[in-house]
C-alpha positions, -999 to 999 in steps of 0.1 A, spaced: 250 874 511 294 871 522 313 853 501 320 823 527 277 822 535 272 817 493 296 791 494 286 769 526 250 778 510 261 758 477 275 727 492 247 718 513 236 712 475 258 682 477 232 649 484 251 639 518 240 609 514 248 594 481 288 607 480 282 583 518 263 557 502 305 552 481 327 564 508 323 528 519 353 501 499 325 479 505 300 492 487 330 500 455 326 465 455 293 456 452 288 483 429 312 468 406 301 436 412 268 442 403 283 464 375 302 432 358 280 402 369 247 425 363 213 417 385 219 400 411 202 396 440 216 394 480 228 355 480 247 361 446 263 390 452 267 378 488 282 341 475 317 370 460 325 382 489 331 376 521 310 395 541 280 385 557 245 381 533 225 403 570 255 427 561 256 428 521 215 436 520 219 464 547 246 481 525 222 470 498 187 490 510 212 521 516 225 522 481 196 521 470 181 550 499 211 573 484 206 567 445 228 541 428 205 512 432 167 499 420 156 468 431 126 452 418 113 415 439 111 387 412 92 362 430 110 361 469 140 374 449 147 406 451 162 420 423 200 451 427 203 469 395 228 501 395 204 528 384 234 543 358 213 574 353 202 582 394 240 578 398 249 600 370 231 630 376 238 626 413 275 629 405 270 659 373 253 678 402 286 676 424 306 687 406 284 715 390 281 724 426 321 726 429 328 745 392 301 764 410 323 769 441 353 777 426 337 807 406 329 823 439 368 816 448 366 790 471 402 774 462 
């Protein structure tokens, strides 16, 4: 396999949903709120942010699907919290992928 193909195959391992979830400033703000305030529901987060509740809800769902957040139901409320273990594993995978590419001489 050529060097370019090896690098391309290695880079394909990067979780694009995880990277996309971190690429939006509003989602970073949500993440910061959850880290500082702890587990919260949509209404609590919407009270602290300028976006509408529906926008926050869509961001939370994307972040959960990307492995950044976990959620649990408490009565009628859905409580979101940072899934630190998953986020760390996905971040380390990206770093490992970049290291593999460097070893192959990509940069």
